[in-house]
Biopython code that builds the backbone (N, CA, C, O; Angstrom):
import numpy as np
from Bio.PDB.StructureBuilder import StructureBuilder

atoms = [
    (1, "LEU", "N", (50.353, 60.369, 17.417)),
    (1, "LEU", "CA", (51.661, 60.630, 18.021)),
    (1, "LEU", "C", (52.050, 59.483, 18.941)),
    (1, "LEU", "O", (51.231, 59.025, 19.737)),
    (2, "PRO", "N", (53.303, 59.009, 18.841)),
    (2, "PRO", "CA", (53.715, 57.941, 19.765)),
    (2, "PRO", "C", (53.821, 58.488, 21.190)),
    (2, "PRO", "O", (54.176, 59.650, 21.385)),
    (3, "PRO", "N", (53.514, 57.648, 22.186)),
    (3, "PRO", "CA", (53.623, 58.134, 23.566)),
    (3, "PRO", "C", (55.072, 58.487, 23.876)),
    (3, "PRO", "O", (55.993, 57.785, 23.458)),
    (4, "THR", "N", (55.267, 59.572, 24.604)),
    (4, "THR", "CA", (56.640, 59.939, 24.956)),
    (4, "THR", "C", (57.025, 59.181, 26.217)),
    (4, "THR", "O", (56.284, 59.166, 27.200)),
    (5, "GLU", "N", (58.186, 58.559, 26.175)),
    (5, "GLU", "CA", (58.660, 57.798, 27.328)),
    (5, "GLU", "C", (59.198, 58.763, 28.371)),
    (5, "GLU", "O", (59.849, 59.757, 28.048)),
    (6, "ALA", "N", (58.914, 58.450, 29.626)),
    (6, "ALA", "CA", (59.519, 59.238, 30.700)),
    (6, "ALA", "C", (61.017, 58.990, 30.654)),
    (6, "ALA", "O", (61.453, 57.886, 30.329)),
    (7, "PRO", "N", (61.816, 60.013, 30.979)),
    (7, "PRO", "CA", (63.257, 59.772, 30.974)),
    (7, "PRO", "C", (63.600, 58.698, 31.998)),
    (7, "PRO", "O", (63.020, 58.642, 33.082)),
    (8, "VAL", "N", (64.552, 57.850, 31.632)),
    (8, "VAL", "CA", (64.931, 56.749, 32.515)),
    (8, "VAL", "C", (65.778, 57.304, 33.655)),
    (8, "VAL", "O", (66.604, 58.194, 33.451)),
    (9, "ARG", "N", (65.566, 56.769, 34.859)),
    (9, "ARG", "CA", (66.315, 57.230, 36.021)),
    (9, "ARG", "C", (67.407, 56.228, 36.376)),
    (9, "ARG", "O", (67.287, 55.041, 36.072)),
    (10, "VAL", "N", (68.468, 56.703, 37.017)),
    (10, "VAL", "CA", (69.562, 55.835, 37.465)),
    (10, "VAL", "C", (68.987, 54.731, 38.343)),
    (10, "VAL", "O", (68.194, 54.988, 39.249)),
    (11, "GLY", "N", (69.402, 53.491, 38.059)),
    (11, "GLY", "CA", (68.971, 52.375, 38.899)),
    (11, "GLY", "C", (67.641, 51.764, 38.525)),
    (11, "GLY", "O", (67.179, 50.842, 39.197)),
    (12, "THR", "N", (67.007, 52.258, 37.459)),
    (12, "THR", "CA", (65.750, 51.665, 37.002)),
    (12, "THR", "C", (66.040, 50.266, 36.451)),
    (12, "THR", "O", (67.040, 50.058, 35.764)),
    (13, "LEU", "N", (65.157, 49.309, 36.760)),
    (13, "LEU", "CA", (65.315, 47.957, 36.220)),
    (13, "LEU", "C", (64.738, 47.936, 34.809)),
    (13, "LEU", "O", (63.567, 48.251, 34.601)),
    (14, "VAL", "N", (65.572, 47.563, 33.847)),
    (14, "VAL", "CA", (65.127, 47.501, 32.453)),
    (14, "VAL", "C", (65.427, 46.109, 31.901)),
    (14, "VAL", "O", (66.183, 45.342, 32.497)),
    (15, "GLY", "N", (64.833, 45.798, 30.770)),
    (15, "GLY", "CA", (65.111, 44.531, 30.106)),
    (15, "GLY", "C", (66.342, 44.669, 29.225)),
    (15, "GLY", "O", (66.573, 45.720, 28.628)),
    (16, "LEU", "N", (67.124, 43.611, 29.148)),
    (16, "LEU", "CA", (68.336, 43.618, 28.326)),
    (16, "LEU", "C", (67.996, 43.890, 26.864)),
    (16, "LEU", "O", (68.813, 44.441, 26.126)),
    (17, "ASP", "N", (66.785, 43.502, 26.444)),
    (17, "ASP", "CA", (66.386, 43.667, 25.039)),
    (17, "ASP", "C", (65.619, 44.967, 24.792)),
    (17, "ASP", "O", (65.204, 45.237, 23.665)),
    (18, "ASP", "N", (65.432, 45.766, 25.834)),
    (18, "ASP", "CA", (64.694, 47.021, 25.640)),
    (18, "ASP", "C", (65.453, 47.938, 24.676)),
    (18, "ASP", "O", (66.682, 47.898, 24.614)),
    (19, "PRO", "N", (64.710, 48.773, 23.916)),
    (19, "PRO", "CA", (65.395, 49.694, 22.991)),
    (19, "PRO", "C", (66.275, 50.672, 23.773)),
    (19, "PRO", "O", (65.893, 51.147, 24.842)),
    (20, "GLY", "N", (67.458, 50.965, 23.224)),
    (20, "GLY", "CA", (68.358, 51.935, 23.851)),
    (20, "GLY", "C", (69.202, 51.369, 24.984)),
    (20, "GLY", "O", (69.964, 52.103, 25.612)),
    (21, "VAL", "N", (69.075, 50.052, 25.256)),
    (21, "VAL", "CA", (69.828, 49.457, 26.360)),
    (21, "VAL", "C", (71.139, 48.863, 25.842)),
    (21, "VAL", "O", (71.153, 48.085, 24.888)),
    (22, "ILE", "N", (72.234, 49.245, 26.490)),
    (22, "ILE", "CA", (73.534, 48.634, 26.220)),
    (22, "ILE", "C", (73.836, 47.765, 27.431)),
    (22, "ILE", "O", (73.902, 48.260, 28.556)),
    (23, "GLY", "N", (74.018, 46.475, 27.203)),
    (23, "GLY", "CA", (74.187, 45.515, 28.298)),
    (23, "GLY", "C", (75.446, 45.739, 29.111)),
    (23, "GLY", "O", (76.366, 46.432, 28.675)),
    (24, "PRO", "N", (75.481, 45.147, 30.300)),
    (24, "PRO", "CA", (76.667, 45.279, 31.148)),
    (24, "PRO", "C", (77.854, 44.543, 30.537)),
    (24, "PRO", "O", (77.687, 43.559, 29.816)),
    (25, "VAL", "N", (79.052, 45.036, 30.837)),
    (25, "VAL", "CA", (80.272, 44.427, 30.320)),
    (25, "VAL", "C", (81.088, 43.919, 31.504)),
    (25, "VAL", "O", (81.397, 44.672, 32.427)),
    (26, "LEU", "N", (81.431, 42.634, 31.465)),
    (26, "LEU", "CA", (82.205, 42.035, 32.550)),
    (26, "LEU", "C", (83.589, 42.668, 32.602)),
    (26, "LEU", "O", (84.315, 42.672, 31.607)),
    (27, "GLU", "N", (83.953, 43.204, 33.770)),
    (27, "GLU", "CA", (85.260, 43.834, 33.916)),
    (27, "GLU", "C", (86.231, 42.955, 34.682)),
    (27, "GLU", "O", (87.409, 42.882, 34.332)),
    (28, "LYS", "N", (85.748, 42.282, 35.731)),
    (28, "LYS", "CA", (86.663, 41.368, 36.416)),
    (28, "LYS", "C", (85.896, 40.289, 37.158)),
    (28, "LYS", "O", (84.795, 40.504, 37.666)),
    (29, "LYS", "N", (86.520, 39.122, 37.201)),
    (29, "LYS", "CA", (85.963, 38.044, 38.008)),
    (29, "LYS", "C", (87.121, 37.298, 38.647)),
    (29, "LYS", "O", (88.151, 37.072, 38.011)),
    (30, "PRO", "N", (86.950, 36.915, 39.908)),
    (30, "PRO", "CA", (88.026, 36.217, 40.616)),
    (30, "PRO", "C", (88.172, 34.801, 40.080)),
    (30, "PRO", "O", (87.312, 34.326, 39.338)),
    (31, "PRO", "N", (89.260, 34.118, 40.453)),
    (31, "PRO", "CA", (89.389, 32.716, 40.043)),
    (31, "PRO", "C", (88.259, 31.883, 40.646)),
    (31, "PRO", "O", (87.802, 32.144, 41.759)),
    (32, "LEU", "N", (87.825, 30.890, 39.902)),
    (32, "LEU", "CA", (86.724, 30.037, 40.340)),
    (32, "LEU", "C", (87.207, 29.047, 41.394)),
    (32, "LEU", "O", (88.169, 28.313, 41.169)),
    (33, "ALA", "N", (86.540, 29.028, 42.542)),
    (33, "ALA", "CA", (86.859, 28.048, 43.585)),
    (33, "ALA", "C", (85.975, 26.824, 43.365)),
    (33, "ALA", "O", (84.749, 26.922, 43.391)),
    (34, "TYR", "N", (86.599, 25.688, 43.152)),
    (34, "TYR", "CA", (85.851, 24.447, 42.926)),
    (34, "TYR", "C", (85.303, 23.959, 44.261)),
    (34, "TYR", "O", (86.055, 23.888, 45.233)),
    (35, "PRO", "N", (84.012, 23.620, 44.342)),
    (35, "PRO", "CA", (83.485, 23.113, 45.616)),
    (35, "PRO", "C", (84.210, 21.817, 46.011)),
    (35, "PRO", "O", (84.325, 20.909, 45.189)),
    (36, "PRO", "N", (84.699, 21.718, 47.253)),
    (36, "PRO", "CA", (85.473, 20.542, 47.675)),
    (36, "PRO", "C", (84.741, 19.215, 47.449)),
    (36, "PRO", "O", (85.353, 18.224, 47.050)),
    (37, "VAL", "N", (83.437, 19.200, 47.705)),
    (37, "VAL", "CA", (82.658, 17.962, 47.511)),
    (37, "VAL", "C", (82.694, 17.547, 46.040)),
    (37, "VAL", "O", (82.897, 16.377, 45.717)),
    (38, "ALA", "N", (82.496, 18.518, 45.161)),
    (38, "ALA", "CA", (82.495, 18.240, 43.723)),
    (38, "ALA", "C", (83.871, 17.753, 43.275)),
    (38, "ALA", "O", (83.989, 16.879, 42.416)),
    (39, "LEU", "N", (84.910, 18.340, 43.876)),
    (39, "LEU", "CA", (86.275, 17.937, 43.550)),
    (39, "LEU", "C", (86.504, 16.483, 43.962)),
    (39, "LEU", "O", (87.030, 15.683, 43.189)),
    (40, "ARG", "N", (86.102, 16.157, 45.188)),
    (40, "ARG", "CA", (86.260, 14.787, 45.688)),
    (40, "ARG", "C", (85.485, 13.790, 44.838)),
    (40, "ARG", "O", (85.970, 12.700, 44.536)),
    (41, "GLN", "N", (84.259, 14.186, 44.454)),
    (41, "GLN", "CA", (83.411, 13.278, 43.668)),
    (41, "GLN", "C", (83.722, 13.352, 42.169)),
    (41, "GLN", "O", (83.099, 12.661, 41.363)),
    (42, "ARG", "N", (84.696, 14.200, 41.807)),
    (42, "ARG", "CA", (85.097, 14.372, 40.399)),
    (42, "ARG", "C", (83.908, 14.776, 39.522)),
    (42, "ARG", "O", (83.725, 14.253, 38.423)),
    (43, "VAL", "N", (83.106, 15.713, 40.029)),
    (43, "VAL", "CA", (81.916, 16.164, 39.301)),
    (43, "VAL", "C", (82.255, 17.404, 38.470)),
    (43, "VAL", "O", (82.872, 18.350, 38.958)),
    (44, "GLU", "N", (81.839, 17.373, 37.212)),
    (44, "GLU", "CA", (81.948, 18.544, 36.347)),
    (44, "GLU", "C", (80.543, 18.937, 35.923)),
    (44, "GLU", "O", (79.612, 18.139, 36.025)),
    (45, "GLY", "N", (80.393, 20.148, 35.456)),
    (45, "GLY", "CA", (79.094, 20.557, 34.950)),
    (45, "GLY", "C", (79.048, 22.045, 34.713)),
    (45, "GLY", "O", (79.984, 22.774, 35.040)),
    (46, "SER", "N", (77.947, 22.486, 34.139)),
    (46, "SER", "CA", (77.775, 23.923, 33.950)),
    (46, "SER", "C", (76.462, 24.330, 34.587)),
    (46, "SER", "O", (75.498, 23.566, 34.625)),
    (47, "VAL", "N", (76.452, 25.546, 35.081)),
    (47, "VAL", "CA", (75.278, 26.082, 35.768)),
    (47, "VAL", "C", (74.866, 27.364, 35.058)),
    (47, "VAL", "O", (75.664, 28.287, 34.903)),
    (48, "ASP", "N", (73.601, 27.407, 34.627)),
    (48, "ASP", "CA", (73.072, 28.622, 34.011)),
    (48, "ASP", "C", (72.414, 29.455, 35.087)),
    (48, "ASP", "O", (71.587, 28.972, 35.860)),
    (49, "LEU", "N", (72.804, 30.728, 35.119)),
    (49, "LEU", "CA", (72.270, 31.650, 36.125)),
    (49, "LEU", "C", (71.656, 32.856, 35.437)),
    (49, "LEU", "O", (71.922, 33.144, 34.271)),
    (50, "SER", "N", (70.834, 33.542, 36.193)),
    (50, "SER", "CA", (70.384, 34.866, 35.801)),
    (50, "SER", "C", (70.880, 35.783, 36.905)),
    (50, "SER", "O", (70.510, 35.608, 38.066)),
    (51, "VAL", "N", (71.715, 36.761, 36.558)),
    (51, "VAL", "CA", (72.281, 37.648, 37.572)),
    (51, "VAL", "C", (71.725, 39.058, 37.414)),
    (51, "VAL", "O", (71.516, 39.548, 36.305)),
    (52, "LEU", "N", (71.495, 39.691, 38.559)),
    (52, "LEU", "CA", (71.021, 41.076, 38.558)),
    (52, "LEU", "C", (72.226, 41.987, 38.734)),
    (52, "LEU", "O", (72.855, 42.009, 39.792)),
    (53, "VAL", "N", (72.544, 42.745, 37.671)),
    (53, "VAL", "CA", (73.670, 43.679, 37.715)),
    (53, "VAL", "C", (73.086, 45.060, 37.998)),
    (53, "VAL", "O", (72.262, 45.563, 37.234)),
    (54, "ASP", "N", (73.525, 45.676, 39.114)),
    (54, "ASP", "CA", (72.946, 46.967, 39.480)),
    (54, "ASP", "C", (73.619, 48.115, 38.741)),
    (54, "ASP", "O", (74.527, 47.911, 37.935)),
    (55, "GLU", "N", (73.154, 49.330, 39.034)),
    (55, "GLU", "CA", (73.627, 50.516, 38.328)),
    (55, "GLU", "C", (75.085, 50.862, 38.638)),
    (55, "GLU", "O", (75.666, 51.739, 37.998)),
    (56, "ARG", "N", (75.677, 50.167, 39.628)),
    (56, "ARG", "CA", (77.101, 50.369, 39.923)),
    (56, "ARG", "C", (77.958, 49.231, 39.356)),
    (56, "ARG", "O", (79.181, 49.237, 39.492)),
    (57, "GLY", "N", (77.297, 48.255, 38.717)),
    (57, "GLY", "CA", (78.047, 47.157, 38.110)),
    (57, "GLY", "C", (78.259, 45.980, 39.047)),
    (57, "GLY", "O", (78.993, 45.045, 38.726)),
    (58, "ASN", "N", (77.604, 46.028, 40.224)),
    (58, "ASN", "CA", (77.708, 44.914, 41.166)),
    (58, "ASN", "C", (76.601, 43.903, 40.904)),
    (58, "ASN", "O", (75.502, 44.269, 40.487)),
    (59, "VAL", "N", (76.895, 42.636, 41.149)),
    (59, "VAL", "CA", (75.874, 41.601, 41.049)),
    (59, "VAL", "C", (75.188, 41.513, 42.408)),
    (59, "VAL", "O", (75.802, 41.114, 43.398)),
    (60, "THR", "N", (73.913, 41.887, 42.448)),
    (60, "THR", "CA", (73.197, 41.923, 43.725)),
    (60, "THR", "C", (72.321, 40.698, 43.934)),
    (60, "THR", "O", (71.839, 40.463, 45.042)),
    (61, "ASP", "N", (72.109, 39.911, 42.877)),
    (61, "ASP", "CA", (71.322, 38.694, 43.017)),
    (61, "ASP", "C", (71.760, 37.724, 41.929)),
    (61, "ASP", "O", (72.144, 38.137, 40.835)),
    (62, "ALA", "N", (71.701, 36.434, 42.238)),
    (62, "ALA", "CA", (72.024, 35.404, 41.253)),
    (62, "ALA", "C", (71.031, 34.270, 41.443)),
    (62, "ALA", "O", (70.965, 33.664, 42.513)),
    (63, "ARG", "N", (70.261, 33.985, 40.404)),
    (63, "ARG", "CA", (69.262, 32.911, 40.474)),
    (63, "ARG", "C", (69.674, 31.767, 39.561)),
    (63, "ARG", "O", (70.111, 31.975, 38.429)),
    (64, "ILE", "N", (69.526, 30.562, 40.080)),
    (64, "ILE", "CA", (69.886, 29.375, 39.309)),
    (64, "ILE", "C", (68.761, 29.080, 38.314)),
    (64, "ILE", "O", (67.605, 28.908, 38.701)),
    (65, "VAL", "N", (69.117, 29.026, 37.037)),
    (65, "VAL", "CA", (68.148, 28.726, 35.987)),
    (65, "VAL", "C", (68.154, 27.222, 35.718)),
    (65, "VAL", "O", (67.103, 26.582, 35.710)),
    (66, "SER", "N", (69.348, 26.663, 35.498)),
    (66, "SER", "CA", (69.468, 25.217, 35.342)),
    (66, "SER", "C", (70.890, 24.806, 35.698)),
    (66, "SER", "O", (71.837, 25.577, 35.537)),
    (67, "ALA", "N", (71.018, 23.592, 36.179)),
    (67, "ALA", "CA", (72.321, 23.116, 36.621)),
    (67, "ALA", "C", (72.577, 21.721, 36.088)),
    (67, "ALA", "O", (71.836, 20.783, 36.384)),
    (68, "GLY", "N", (73.625, 21.593, 35.306)),
    (68, "GLY", "CA", (74.054, 20.282, 34.836)),
    (68, "GLY", "C", (75.054, 19.724, 35.835)),
    (68, "GLY", "O", (75.560, 20.461, 36.681)),
    (69, "GLY", "N", (75.341, 18.450, 35.750)),
    (69, "GLY", "CA", (76.358, 17.861, 36.609)),
    (69, "GLY", "C", (75.856, 17.469, 37.980)),
    (69, "GLY", "O", (76.644, 17.241, 38.898)),
    (70, "GLY", "N", (74.527, 17.390, 38.121)),
    (70, "GLY", "CA", (73.980, 16.956, 39.404)),
    (70, "GLY", "C", (74.216, 17.985, 40.494)),
    (70, "GLY", "O", (74.354, 19.177, 40.217)),
    (71, "GLY", "N", (74.260, 17.527, 41.717)),
    (71, "GLY", "CA", (74.403, 18.439, 42.846)),
    (71, "GLY", "C", (75.850, 18.724, 43.155)),
    (71, "GLY", "O", (76.525, 19.427, 42.403)),
    (72, "ALA", "N", (76.335, 18.181, 44.263)),
    (72, "ALA", "CA", (77.711, 18.352, 44.735)),
    (72, "ALA", "C", (78.055, 19.811, 44.969)),
    (72, "ALA", "O", (79.226, 20.188, 44.958)),
    (73, "GLY", "N", (77.027, 20.637, 45.182)),
    (73, "GLY", "CA", (77.276, 22.036, 45.534)),
    (73, "GLY", "C", (77.582, 22.955, 44.366)),
    (73, "GLY", "O", (77.870, 24.133, 44.577)),
    (74, "LEU", "N", (77.527, 22.445, 43.125)),
    (74, "LEU", "CA", (77.870, 23.299, 41.982)),
    (74, "LEU", "C", (76.927, 24.497, 41.811)),
    (74, "LEU", "O", (77.400, 25.615, 41.611)),
    (75, "PRO", "N", (75.593, 24.289, 41.886)),
    (75, "PRO", "CA", (74.712, 25.447, 41.681)),
    (75, "PRO", "C", (74.966, 26.571, 42.688)),
    (75, "PRO", "O", (75.038, 27.743, 42.316)),
    (76, "GLU", "N", (75.101, 26.203, 43.973)),
    (76, "GLU", "CA", (75.315, 27.213, 45.012)),
    (76, "GLU", "C", (76.665, 27.902, 44.814)),
    (76, "GLU", "O", (76.782, 29.119, 44.952)),
    (77, "ALA", "N", (77.692, 27.091, 44.484)),
    (77, "ALA", "CA", (79.029, 27.656, 44.267)),
    (77, "ALA", "C", (79.019, 28.615, 43.085)),
    (77, "ALA", "O", (79.663, 29.663, 43.119)),
    (78, "ALA", "N", (78.280, 28.247, 42.035)),
    (78, "ALA", "CA", (78.204, 29.105, 40.848)),
    (78, "ALA", "C", (77.534, 30.435, 41.191)),
    (78, "ALA", "O", (77.992, 31.495, 40.765)),
    (79, "ALA", "N", (76.448, 30.372, 41.965)),
    (79, "ALA", "CA", (75.733, 31.601, 42.343)),
    (79, "ALA", "C", (76.622, 32.486, 43.217)),
    (79, "ALA", "O", (76.683, 33.698, 43.013)),
    (80, "ASP", "N", (77.315, 31.882, 44.194)),
    (80, "ASP", "CA", (78.218, 32.656, 45.053)),
    (80, "ASP", "C", (79.330, 33.297, 44.228)),
    (80, "ASP", "O", (79.689, 34.457, 44.432)),
    (81, "TYR", "N", (79.861, 32.520, 43.299)),
    (81, "TYR", "CA", (80.940, 32.993, 42.436)),
    (81, "TYR", "C", (80.480, 34.180, 41.591)),
    (81, "TYR", "O", (81.165, 35.200, 41.513)),
    (82, "ALA", "N", (79.320, 34.036, 40.963)),
    (82, "ALA", "CA", (78.817, 35.092, 40.079)),
    (82, "ALA", "C", (78.559, 36.393, 40.849)),
    (82, "ALA", "O", (78.662, 37.479, 40.279)),
    (83, "ARG", "N", (78.228, 36.287, 42.134)),
    (83, "ARG", "CA", (77.995, 37.497, 42.938)),
    (83, "ARG", "C", (79.270, 38.307, 43.156)),
    (83, "ARG", "O", (79.204, 39.475, 43.540)),
    (84, "LYS", "N", (80.428, 37.694, 42.912)),
    (84, "LYS", "CA", (81.711, 38.400, 43.110)),
    (84, "LYS", "C", (82.179, 39.107, 41.844)),
    (84, "LYS", "O", (83.177, 39.827, 41.874)),
    (85, "TRP", "N", (81.473, 38.914, 40.734)),
    (85, "TRP", "CA", (81.901, 39.525, 39.479)),
    (85, "TRP", "C", (81.628, 41.014, 39.505)),
    (85, "TRP", "O", (80.744, 41.486, 40.220)),
    (86, "LYS", "N", (82.402, 41.752, 38.711)),
    (86, "LYS", "CA", (82.227, 43.196, 38.619)),
    (86, "LYS", "C", (82.029, 43.569, 37.153)),
    (86, "LYS", "O", (82.792, 43.155, 36.280)),
    (87, "TYR", "N", (80.998, 44.351, 36.907)),
    (87, "TYR", "CA", (80.658, 44.764, 35.545)),
    (87, "TYR", "C", (80.769, 46.269, 35.369)),
    (87, "TYR", "O", (80.707, 47.035, 36.331)),
    (88, "ARG", "N", (80.932, 46.669, 34.118)),
    (88, "ARG", "CA", (80.612, 48.051, 33.767)),
    (88, "ARG", "C", (79.093, 48.013, 33.600)),
    (88, "ARG", "O", (78.573, 47.201, 32.833)),
    (89, "PRO", "N", (78.378, 48.888, 34.316)),
    (89, "PRO", "CA", (76.910, 48.744, 34.334)),
    (89, "PRO", "C", (76.262, 48.924, 32.959)),
    (89, "PRO", "O", (76.813, 49.550, 32.054)),
    (90, "ALA", "N", (75.073, 48.347, 32.850)),
    (90, "ALA", "CA", (74.268, 48.548, 31.648)),
    (90, "ALA", "C", (73.795, 49.999, 31.626)),
    (90, "ALA", "O", (73.679, 50.646, 32.667)),
    (91, "THR", "N", (73.526, 50.491, 30.432)),
    (91, "THR", "CA", (72.967, 51.844, 30.322)),
    (91, "THR", "C", (71.767, 51.820, 29.393)),
    (91, "THR", "O", (71.677, 50.999, 28.480)),
    (92, "LYS", "N", (70.858, 52.733, 29.646)),
    (92, "LYS", "CA", (69.746, 52.973, 28.728)),
    (92, "LYS", "C", (69.753, 54.462, 28.464)),
    (92, "LYS", "O", (69.609, 55.266, 29.385)),
    (93, "ASP", "N", (69.920, 54.827, 27.201)),
    (93, "ASP", "CA", (70.008, 56.237, 26.828)),
    (93, "ASP", "C", (71.074, 56.963, 27.659)),
    (93, "ASP", "O", (70.896, 58.118, 28.045)),
    (94, "GLY", "N", (72.189, 56.260, 27.927)),
    (94, "GLY", "CA", (73.304, 56.887, 28.628)),
    (94, "GLY", "C", (73.195, 56.913, 30.145)),
    (94, "GLY", "O", (74.084, 57.433, 30.819)),
    (95, "VAL", "N", (72.107, 56.354, 30.696)),
    (95, "VAL", "CA", (71.907, 56.357, 32.144)),
    (95, "VAL", "C", (72.161, 54.950, 32.690)),
    (95, "VAL", "O", (71.686, 53.965, 32.126)),
    (96, "ALA", "N", (72.917, 54.864, 33.797)),
    (96, "ALA", "CA", (73.219, 53.550, 34.390)),
    (96, "ALA", "C", (71.944, 52.935, 34.962)),
    (96, "ALA", "O", (71.223, 53.572, 35.730)),
    (97, "VAL", "N", (71.677, 51.685, 34.575)),
    (97, "VAL", "CA", (70.441, 50.999, 34.979)),
    (97, "VAL", "C", (70.757, 49.591, 35.470)),
    (97, "VAL", "O", (71.880, 49.106, 35.330)),
    (98, "LYS", "N", (69.741, 48.942, 36.052)),
    (98, "LYS", "CA", (69.854, 47.543, 36.489)),
    (98, "LYS", "C", (69.281, 46.634, 35.413)),
    (98, "LYS", "O", (68.287, 46.970, 34.769)),
    (99, "VAL", "N", (69.917, 45.476, 35.222)),
    (99, "VAL", "CA", (69.372, 44.471, 34.302)),
    (99, "VAL", "C", (69.635, 43.069, 34.831)),
    (99, "VAL", "O", (70.610, 42.831, 35.544)),
    (100, "TRP", "N", (68.753, 42.150, 34.472)),
    (100, "TRP", "CA", (69.003, 40.719, 34.664)),
    (100, "TRP", "C", (69.753, 40.245, 33.440)),
    (100, "TRP", "O", (69.362, 40.541, 32.311)),
    (101, "LYS", "N", (70.836, 39.503, 33.661)),
    (101, "LYS", "CA", (71.663, 39.031, 32.553)),
    (101, "LYS", "C", (71.919, 37.534, 32.715)),
    (101, "LYS", "O", (72.262, 37.077, 33.805)),
    (102, "PRO", "N", (71.753, 36.768, 31.633)),
    (102, "PRO", "CA", (72.059, 35.332, 31.728)),
    (102, "PRO", "C", (73.573, 35.103, 31.693)),
    (102, "PRO", "O", (74.279, 35.709, 30.887)),
    (103, "VAL", "N", (74.062, 34.228, 32.570)),
    (103, "VAL", "CA", (75.477, 33.839, 32.549)),
    (103, "VAL", "C", (75.571, 32.329, 32.785)),
    (103, "VAL", "O", (74.670, 31.723, 33.365)),
    (104, "THR", "N", (76.657, 31.743, 32.334)),
    (104, "THR", "CA", (76.909, 30.318, 32.558)),
    (104, "THR", "C", (78.256, 30.168, 33.250)),
    (104, "THR", "O", (79.258, 30.740, 32.820)),
    (105, "VAL", "N", (78.265, 29.394, 34.320)),
    (105, "VAL", "CA", (79.515, 29.077, 35.019)),
    (105, "VAL", "C", (79.823, 27.611, 34.726)),
    (105, "VAL", "O", (78.995, 26.732, 34.964)),
    (106, "VAL", "N", (81.020, 27.360, 34.209)),
    (106, "VAL", "CA", (81.413, 26.000, 33.849)),
    (106, "VAL", "C", (82.446, 25.480, 34.856)),
    (106, "VAL", "O", (83.467, 26.120, 35.104)),
    (107, "PHE", "N", (82.160, 24.325, 35.419)),
    (107, "PHE", "CA", (83.096, 23.671, 36.332)),
    (107, "PHE", "C", (83.787, 22.542, 35.580)),
    (107, "PHE", "O", (83.156, 21.554, 35.206)),
    (108, "LYS", "N", (85.086, 22.697, 35.365)),
    (108, "LYS", "CA", (85.877, 21.699, 34.655)),
    (108, "LYS", "C", (86.998, 21.290, 35.601)),
    (108, "LYS", "O", (87.717, 22.143, 36.122)),
    (109, "LEU", "N", (87.149, 20.003, 35.823)),
    (109, "LEU", "CA", (88.158, 19.531, 36.768)),
    (109, "LEU", "C", (89.559, 19.929, 36.295)),
    (109, "LEU", "O", (89.865, 19.866, 35.104)),
    (110, "PRO", "N", (90.409, 20.342, 37.251)),
    (110, "PRO", "CA", (91.772, 20.748, 36.876)),
    (110, "PRO", "C", (92.591, 19.543, 36.405)),
    (110, "PRO", "O", (93.760, 19.692, 36.050)),
]
sb = StructureBuilder()
sb.init_structure("model")
sb.init_model(0)
sb.init_chain("A")
sb.init_seg("    ")
for serial, (resi, resn, name, xyz) in enumerate(atoms, 1):
    if name == "N":
        sb.init_residue(resn, " ", resi, " ")
    sb.init_atom(name, np.array(xyz, "f"), 0.0, 1.0, " ", f" {name:<3s}", serial, name[0])
structure = sb.get_structure()
């Protein structure tokens, strides 16, 4: 007999690839504020982050995975920006859960 899984509780941290998990859906994000230093230095780039989306759809943590375009404040700006996003939370078997989700923030000069 396969082991029976304990029912998942609200707010449990699960993997995005776990069976029965439906990933979070981005509902809104504010306009991206370009870091002034990067603007002055005409720096563009993309920053890969891993964000923790909680059971209410809020981003409670953002970790920098890799950052293109050198420094000029892009990685920090990307992490701050991603923390302002709002998601429909991930669910596992219909219960709202927390997941780490990869996201990329692209800085393109206006």
